[in-house]
C-alpha positions as CSV (number, residue, x, y, z in Angstrom):
1,M,26.1,50.5,-13.2
2,C,24.6,53.1,-11.6
3,L,24.6,50.4,-8.7
4,V,27.9,49.4,-8.9
5,R,28.5,53.2,-8.9
6,F,27.1,53.6,-5.6
7,A,28.5,50.9,-4.3
8,L,32.2,52.1,-4.5
9,A,30.8,55.3,-3.5
10,N,30.0,53.5,-0.5
11,I,33.2,52.4,0.2
12,R,35.2,55.2,-0.6
13,R,33.0,56.7,2.3
14,R,34.3,54.1,4.4
15,P,37.3,52.6,3.7
16,E,38.4,51.3,6.7
17,R,34.8,49.3,7.2
18,F,36.2,48.1,3.7
19,V,39.2,47.0,4.3
20,L,38.8,45.5,7.6
21,S,35.9,43.4,5.9
22,V,37.8,42.4,2.6
23,L,41.1,40.8,5.0
24,G,38.7,39.0,7.6
25,I,37.0,37.2,4.8
26,A,39.9,36.9,2.8
27,L,41.5,35.2,5.6
28,A,39.0,32.8,5.5
29,I,39.2,32.3,1.7
30,A,43.0,31.7,2.0
31,C,42.3,29.1,4.8
32,V,40.1,27.0,2.9
33,T,42.2,27.3,-0.5
34,V,45.4,26.4,1.4
35,V,43.5,23.3,3.0
36,R,42.3,22.8,-0.9
37,T,45.5,22.9,-3.1
38,I,46.8,20.9,-0.8
39,S,44.2,18.3,-1.0
40,A,44.1,19.0,-5.0
41,S,47.9,18.2,-4.7
42,V,48.1,15.1,-3.0
43,A,45.3,13.7,-5.3
44,I,47.5,14.4,-8.1
45,T,50.4,12.6,-6.2
46,G,48.1,9.6,-5.8
47,E,46.8,9.4,-9.1
48,N,50.5,10.2,-10.8
49,S,52.4,7.3,-8.3
50,V,49.5,4.7,-9.3
51,T,49.5,5.7,-12.9
52,D,53.9,5.2,-12.4
53,V,53.2,1.8,-10.8
54,L,50.8,0.4,-13.7
55,G,52.3,1.2,-16.5
56,G,48.8,0.1,-18.4
57,A,48.1,-3.0,-16.5
58,Q,44.7,-4.1,-16.2
59,L,45.5,-5.4,-12.8
60,W,47.7,-5.1,-9.8
61,V,48.3,-8.3,-7.8
62,V,49.2,-6.6,-4.2
63,P,50.8,-8.6,-1.5
64,A,48.7,-9.6,1.7
65,A,50.2,-6.6,3.8
66,G,49.1,-3.9,1.0
67,V,51.0,-1.0,0.3
68,H,51.5,1.9,1.2
69,Y,52.3,5.4,0.0
70,D,56.2,6.8,1.4
71,P,56.0,10.6,1.8
72,A,60.1,10.3,2.0
73,A,60.4,8.4,-1.7
74,Q,57.2,9.8,-2.9
75,A,56.3,6.9,-3.9
76,L,54.0,3.6,-3.3
77,V,56.3,1.1,-1.8
78,P,55.2,-2.4,-0.9
79,D,54.7,-3.9,2.5
80,G,55.3,-7.2,2.0
81,P,56.2,-10.2,-0.4
82,A,54.5,-10.9,-3.8
83,P,51.7,-13.4,-3.5
84,R,53.1,-16.2,-5.4
85,I,51.0,-17.0,-8.7
86,V,51.3,-18.5,-11.7
87,L,50.1,-17.0,-14.7
88,P,47.5,-18.3,-16.3
89,A,48.2,-19.6,-20.6
90,G,48.0,-16.1,-22.7
91,W,48.1,-13.7,-19.5
92,T,51.1,-11.8,-19.3
93,G,52.5,-10.0,-15.9
94,T,55.9,-9.0,-14.6
95,R,56.9,-9.3,-10.6
96,V,58.0,-6.0,-9.9
97,L,59.8,-6.1,-6.6
98,S,60.4,-2.9,-5.0
99,G,61.6,-1.1,-1.6
100,V,63.0,2.7,-0.7
101,V,67.0,2.8,-0.2
102,D,68.7,5.8,1.0
103,V,70.5,7.4,-1.7
104,D,72.9,10.8,-0.6
105,G,70.2,11.1,2.2
106,Q,67.4,11.2,0.1
107,S,64.7,8.0,0.6
108,V,64.1,6.5,-3.0
109,A,62.0,3.7,-4.6
110,V,63.4,1.5,-6.1
111,R,62.3,-0.9,-8.7
112,G,63.5,-4.0,-10.3
113,S,63.1,-5.0,-14.3
114,D,64.8,-7.8,-15.9
115,E,64.7,-5.7,-18.9
116,L,67.8,-3.4,-17.8
117,S,71.3,-4.3,-18.4
118,G,74.1,-4.4,-16.0
119,G,75.4,-1.3,-14.5
120,V,72.4,1.3,-15.6
121,A,69.8,2.6,-13.2
122,T,66.7,4.5,-15.0
123,L,65.5,7.9,-13.3
124,G,62.6,10.1,-13.6
125,A,63.0,13.9,-14.3
126,P,62.2,15.4,-11.2
127,L,64.0,11.7,-9.3
128,A,67.3,13.0,-11.0
129,D,66.3,16.3,-9.9
130,R,66.2,16.1,-6.5
131,L,69.3,14.0,-6.4
132,G,71.0,16.0,-8.6
133,L,71.5,13.7,-11.1
134,G,72.2,14.2,-14.6
135,D,72.5,11.7,-17.3
136,G,75.7,9.3,-17.6
137,D,76.7,10.5,-13.3
138,S,77.2,7.2,-11.3
139,V,74.7,6.2,-8.2
140,T,75.3,4.4,-5.5
141,V,72.2,1.8,-5.2
142,G,72.5,-1.3,-2.7
143,G,76.2,-0.8,-2.4
144,Q,76.9,-1.8,-6.4
145,S,78.3,2.0,-9.0
146,L,75.2,2.5,-11.3
147,R,75.2,4.7,-14.2
148,A,71.9,7.2,-14.3
149,E,70.0,7.2,-17.6
150,I,66.9,10.0,-17.1
151,S,63.8,9.0,-18.9
152,G,60.3,9.8,-17.5
153,D,58.7,12.3,-15.1
154,G,58.3,9.7,-12.2
155,Q,59.6,9.5,-8.2
156,T,61.2,5.8,-8.5
157,M,64.4,4.5,-9.7
158,T,64.6,1.5,-11.6
159,V,67.3,-0.8,-11.1
160,P,68.4,-4.6,-12.8
161,S,66.4,-7.4,-10.5
162,V,69.6,-8.2,-8.9
163,V,69.8,-4.9,-7.3
164,A,66.3,-4.4,-5.9
165,R,66.5,-7.8,-4.5
166,S,69.7,-6.5,-2.2
167,V,67.8,-3.5,-1.6
168,A,64.2,-5.0,-0.8
169,G,64.3,-8.7,-0.8
170,D,61.3,-10.2,-2.0
171,D,59.0,-7.6,-1.4
172,G,57.2,-6.5,-4.1
173,W,53.7,-7.4,-7.0
174,W,52.5,-8.2,-9.9
175,V,51.4,-5.7,-12.9
176,V,49.4,-8.1,-14.8
177,F,48.2,-7.4,-18.6
178,A,45.4,-9.4,-19.8
179,P,45.3,-11.6,-23.2
180,A,45.2,-9.5,-26.4
181,G,41.8,-8.4,-28.0
182,G,40.1,-8.5,-23.7
183,E,42.4,-5.5,-22.3
184,Q,38.6,-3.2,-21.5
185,R,37.1,-6.7,-20.6
186,R,35.0,-6.2,-17.5
187,D,35.0,-9.4,-16.2
188,L,38.9,-9.6,-16.3
189,A,39.6,-9.7,-12.6
190,Q,36.5,-12.6,-12.0
191,T,38.7,-15.0,-14.7
192,F,42.3,-13.6,-13.0
193,S,41.1,-14.3,-9.7
194,A,39.3,-17.7,-10.3
195,A,42.3,-18.9,-12.0
196,V,45.6,-17.9,-9.1
197,A,42.9,-17.8,-6.4
198,L,43.3,-14.5,-5.1
199,P,40.0,-12.1,-4.4
200,S,39.3,-9.2,-6.6
201,T,38.0,-5.7,-6.4
202,P,37.8,-2.4,-8.4
203,D,37.8,-0.6,-5.2
204,P,41.3,0.6,-4.3
205,S,39.8,1.6,-0.3
206,V,39.6,-2.1,0.0
207,K,42.6,-3.4,2.0
208,P,43.8,-6.9,1.4
209,D,43.2,-9.9,4.0
210,A,46.2,-9.9,6.2
211,G,45.6,-13.5,6.7
212,G,45.0,-14.3,3.1
213,D,47.6,-14.6,0.0
214,G,46.7,-11.0,-1.7
215,L,44.6,-8.9,-3.2
216,I,43.9,-8.2,-7.0
217,Y,42.8,-4.6,-8.0
218,D,41.1,-4.6,-11.1
219,T,41.9,-1.0,-13.0
220,V,39.6,-1.9,-15.8
221,G,36.3,-2.9,-13.9
222,G,34.2,-1.3,-11.1
223,S,31.2,0.7,-12.1
224,G,30.8,5.0,-12.6
225,P,32.7,7.4,-14.7
226,L,36.1,7.6,-12.2
227,T,39.0,5.5,-13.3
228,F,41.0,3.3,-11.1
229,E,43.6,5.8,-10.6
230,Q,41.1,8.6,-10.3
231,K,39.5,6.7,-7.5
232,F,43.1,6.3,-5.5
233,S,43.3,9.7,-5.7
234,A,40.7,10.6,-4.4
235,L,41.6,8.4,-1.1
236,F,44.2,10.3,-0.8
237,S,42.2,13.5,-1.6
238,G,39.7,12.5,1.4
239,K,42.5,12.0,3.8
240,V,43.1,15.8,3.6
241,T,39.9,17.3,4.0
242,S,38.9,14.4,6.6
243,S,42.0,15.3,9.0
244,T,42.4,18.0,11.0
245,L,43.5,20.8,8.1
246,G,39.7,20.1,6.8
247,L,38.2,20.8,10.2
248,I,40.9,23.8,10.1
249,S,39.1,24.7,6.9
250,T,35.9,24.2,7.5
251,I,35.5,26.4,10.6
252,G,37.2,29.1,8.3
253,L,34.5,29.0,6.1
254,G,32.4,29.4,9.3
255,L,34.0,32.2,10.5
256,G,34.2,34.0,6.8
257,F,30.0,33.6,6.9
258,V,30.1,35.5,10.3
259,I,32.5,38.2,9.2
260,A,30.3,38.8,5.9
261,V,27.2,38.7,7.8
262,S,28.2,40.6,10.7
263,S,29.9,43.7,8.3
264,F,26.5,44.2,6.4
265,L,24.8,43.7,9.5
266,A,27.0,47.2,10.4
267,A,26.6,48.5,7.7
268,V,22.6,48.2,7.9
269,T,22.5,49.7,11.4
270,E,24.7,52.4,10.3
271,R,22.7,53.9,6.9
272,R,19.0,53.4,8.5
273,R,18.3,56.5,7.9
274,E,19.4,56.5,4.3
275,F,17.8,53.3,3.6
276,G,14.6,54.3,5.2
277,I,14.4,57.5,2.1
278,M,14.9,55.2,-0.2
279,S,12.0,52.9,1.1
280,S,9.8,56.1,1.1
281,I,10.1,56.8,-2.4
282,G,9.6,53.2,-3.7
283,L,13.0,52.1,-3.8
284,A,12.9,49.0,-1.5
285,D,14.0,46.6,-4.7
286,E,16.8,48.8,-5.3
287,V,18.2,48.7,-1.5
288,L,18.4,44.7,-2.0
289,Y,20.2,45.0,-5.0
290,F,22.7,47.6,-4.0
291,F,23.7,45.3,-0.8
292,L,24.0,42.9,-4.1
293,V,26.1,45.0,-5.7
294,E,28.5,46.0,-2.7
295,S,29.0,42.5,-1.4
296,A,29.9,40.9,-4.8
297,I,32.5,44.1,-4.9
298,V,33.7,42.8,-1.2
299,F,34.4,39.1,-2.3
300,A,35.8,39.5,-5.2
301,A,37.9,41.5,-3.7
302,A,38.2,39.3,-0.4
303,Y,38.3,36.0,-3.0
304,T,41.7,37.8,-5.3
305,V,43.3,38.5,-1.3
306,G,42.9,35.3,0.0
307,V,43.6,33.2,-2.9
308,A,47.0,35.0,-3.7
309,A,48.1,34.7,-0.2
310,A,47.2,31.0,0.1
311,G,49.8,30.8,-3.4
312,V,52.3,32.4,-1.4
313,A,51.5,30.7,1.7
314,V,51.8,26.8,0.1
315,A,54.5,28.5,-1.7
316,L,57.0,29.1,0.9
317,V,55.8,26.4,3.5
318,I,55.5,23.4,1.3
319,P,56.8,24.1,-2.1
320,G,57.6,20.3,-2.7
321,I,53.5,20.2,-3.6
322,A,52.9,23.5,-4.8
323,T,51.8,23.2,-7.7
324,P,49.8,26.1,-10.6
325,T,48.2,22.6,-11.3
326,A,46.9,22.5,-7.7
327,W,46.7,25.8,-6.4
328,L,44.3,26.6,-9.4
329,Q,42.0,23.6,-8.4
330,G,42.0,25.0,-5.1
331,A,41.0,28.4,-5.8
332,A,38.4,27.3,-8.5
333,V,37.0,25.2,-5.6
334,T,37.1,27.8,-2.9
335,A,35.3,29.9,-5.5
336,M,31.7,27.6,-5.1
337,F,31.6,28.9,-1.9
338,L,31.5,32.8,-2.8
339,P,27.6,33.1,-3.5
340,A,26.4,32.1,-1.0
341,M,28.7,33.7,1.2
342,A,27.8,36.8,-1.0
343,I,23.9,35.9,-0.7
344,V,23.8,35.3,2.6
345,G,26.2,38.3,3.6
346,A,23.9,40.9,1.6
347,L,20.1,39.2,2.4
348,V,20.6,38.3,6.4
349,P,20.9,41.8,7.0
350,V,18.9,43.4,4.6
351,H,16.3,41.1,5.2
352,R,16.1,42.2,8.9
353,L,16.0,46.0,7.5
354,L,13.0,45.5,5.1
355,Q,11.0,43.9,8.0
356,E,10.3,47.4,9.2
357,R,8.8,50.3,7.7
358,P,10.1,53.2,6.2
359,V,9.2,55.2,8.8
360,A,10.7,53.6,11.6
361,L,13.9,53.3,9.7
362,L,13.8,57.4,9.6
363,E,13.6,57.6,13.1
364,A,16.7,58.4,15.2
365,R,18.5,55.6,17.1
């Protein structure tokens, strides 16, 4: 507590240095937090979108042209017709027709279902909010008027298959369920692959062969602790961190280190005589502890300001993906860098200081 009071007293003596240091480091922290928040938002979107597609299925059979995420529709859509396969005995599956349609100026992902009665369209609550629809409202899809029913929390609209075909043609995929009792078998994909003569993989980063007939994604096989949905979300997140935004955040983090070191170097130079007196009476270790405490205070204040500024910035600029969960995840990832920044910011200038003899520190410059 004595060191804390000493650090706070020094901050009160030089408030302008403290404010400038905090603002400089906070800017770097805000830059990193914004990118990490976007990355977390995209990862959450990726995981939710593939979970919405699978619906608990063990296998996902995609067309040879693959699938892609449509940011306007906020959902996964196919790039070609679903493979023509015959389900082996004991297996169940559904060929899902899917495409994108314009509804009142909004891009909407539409999927077909044979289980829906005619004249009904099922919408997830977020999609209904985006379209301004409620239960029982009328919505026009493919030239047909349907009655909206709100169910679930996805961004897709499920319509009768005949309506989906009028919008998407034959584009779609298969979701396949294993025979009863074998849902968690690790060789499901290999067994099904041999039966329908299509390649399989548990890795969502693998793309279908453009010259082939399609690809089977195994959602229960593979190795490692991550689920298929988590691996898929990691692909989304990786696209952000490896993009220009990721490079900018890395540069911002480096600038934060530079600002921290330069700020404390200036503080050391300014207070050489003060620390020379402390070292001459045997308090050299306290000099190190003091700088560690003061750097912790600076970085705690900078982190609070930077994270708050990042949350406001993301909420104002890209409110569509600014969720509290994503912001908290971004803030948590950014916090992992703080101990290194604080230690480097304090140890580098103090190391230079302690290399000199106390008598040299007392000399006027």
